[in-house]
N, C-alpha and C positions, 0 to 999 in steps of 0.2 A: 591377242588382245581380249580373247573371250573371258579370261578370269578376272578382268579389271572391273571395279565397281567405284565409281566416283559420283558423289551426291552433288545436288544443287549447292551453291555457294550460300553462305550466310549473307544477310542483306547488307549493302553497302549505301552510303549517302548519295543523294542525286549529283552533287558536284563532281562525283567520280566519273560521270559520262558526259559526253558531248556529241552533238550532231556533226558528222563529217561529210564532206562532198567527195564522191568518187566517180570516176569514169573507167571506161574499158578500153585500155590500150589494145590495138590490133596490128598485125604486120601486113603491109601492102606490097605486093610484087610489082615492081616497076622494071619489066623487061629483064628478070633475073636478079635484080638488086632489090633488096627488101628496105623499106622505110617504115617508120611507125606512123600510125594514124589513130583516130578514135572511132569507136562504134557510134553511130548516129541513129536517128529515128529510121532512115532508110540508108542502108549500106554504111560507109564510113566517110570520114573527112580528114584532111591532112592534119598534121600534128600542130601546125600553126593556127588552126581553127578550133582549138580546144573549147571556146565558148558555144560552138555549134554542136558539140557532141552531146549525147544523151547523158543526163546526170543521174546519179543515185545518191540518195541521202540514207545515212544510216547512223543509229545512235550507238556509239561504242564507248568502251571504257578508255580513259585518257592513259598515256604511258605511265607506268609506275604504280598503277592500281593493284591493290592486293585483294584477292578473293580467297576465302578459306571455306573448305567443306570436309567431308569425310570420305576416307578411301580405304578399301579393303580387298583382299584376295580371298574369295569363299574357299572354305574348306574342302568343298566338293572337288575342286580342281588340284587338290593335293592327295587325293586318294589314288592308289595304284590303278585301280580300274578305269578312272577317268584320264590318267596319264597315258595308259596304253591305247585307250580309244582315241585320243588326240594325237597319237604317234610322237609324243614328246619323249625326250631322254631323261628328263627329270622334272619336278615341279616347278612351275613358273615362280619367279621371285620379283621383288621390286627392282633389284639390280638388272635382271632380264628385261624388264619393261623400260627401265631408263636407257639401257644400251641399244635396244630395238628401236625405240622412238627417235633416239639422236642419230641413229644410222639412217632412218627414214627422212629425217629432217635434212641431213646432209645432202642426200640425193635430191631432194626437192629443191633446196636452195641453189644447188649447182645448175639445175635445169632453169630456175628463175634467172640465175646470173647469165646463162647462155642466152636466154630470151633478151634480157636487157642489153647484152652486148650486141646482138643482131639488131635491135631496135635502136641503139645508140643512146640509151637511157642511162646517163652517167650516175645520177642519184640513186638509182635501183641498183646499179652495179655496186656502188659503195655500200649500200644497205645490205645487199646480199653478202658481201665480204664481212661486214660487221657482225651479221648474224652467224655466218659460219664459225667465225672466232668465238662467239658466245655459245655456240654448241660445244665447242671443245672445252671451254670453261665450265660449262654446266656438267658435261660428262665427268671431268676431274673432280667436281664437287658432289657427284651423286645426284644431280638434278637433270631435268630434261627440257628441251625446247620442242615445241610442237605448234602446228597450225590448226585453228579451230574456227567454227562459225561459218555463216553463210557466204563470206567473201573469199574462201580459201580456193575455191575453183576445182575443176576436174582433177587436177594432179593430186591434190591432197586427199581425194576421195577414191582414188583408184590405185591399181598396181603399177601404173605407167613408170613411175621413177625407177622401180626395181626390175623390170623386165626389158629384154632386148627390144629396141624400137622396132626393128624389122618385123618381128613376130606380132606386136600388137598392131602395127599398121596393117598387116595381112588379115588379122582377125577382125579389125574395125572396118576394113574395106568391104566386108560381106554385109553390113548392116546399113540400110537406108538412113540418110541423115548424117552418117559419118563417112560414107564412101566418097562423097563428093569432096569433103574437106581433106581427106587423106590423099586423093588423087592430085591435089594442087602441088604437092611437094613442099609446102610451106611447114615450118615447125609446128607441130601439133601438141596441145592447143595453141592456136596463134594469138590468143587474147589473154590478157591479165587485168583484174580489177585493181585499181590503184587510187590511193588517196591523194586528192589534189589540194594544192595550196598555191594561190596566185597564179592559177591556170597552169601549173607545172606538177608533175607526178613526184611525190616526195617519199611515199612509203607504200607498204603492202599491209592489208588488214589481216588480223587474226592470229598473229605470232605472239606466244605466251611462253613463259618459263614456269615450270611445275616442280614443286619439291613434294616428294612423297615422305611423310613422317610416319 
């Protein structure tokens, strides 16, 4: 991703954004059986007590909003010296970026789907399936799906989806703050920020489709 340069979008109208309610879903171990709950000010609360969970409010673009900006691959990363230093086999291209991003999104969405299955979140399972199909369609059209922004969570900002879980658990277990979470045996991370409507989780924030021209 080093050679990628994407600028800020041109301005969009105010009606293109709305304030959304989000809550953080978490897995609770009930004697070896997982059930979904919500993060609260202190600890967690059962799924049925969603109004008691800690709320988040975020201004986000409504589905279908189009942003336009500038994109380029600097010539520096096409020079033989740079290619050798980065240990690439060939200069990076837009097609390489699309393929790599869609591969990463597929891994991430499969992990979200696994979480939703464990938590029994039917709407998020259906959404994950729909987005996985959208990734295939985007790849065929030369576009990419990716997850951006504050609500994407640890998975979208780390190498976790692409690495063996055993090795990452062993590595994280050496660091305070992560060691306790890893020792529980629960899926890690055990939380997801979800968009809420009528006290039910309906979507995940941050997913966009990007076309490089």
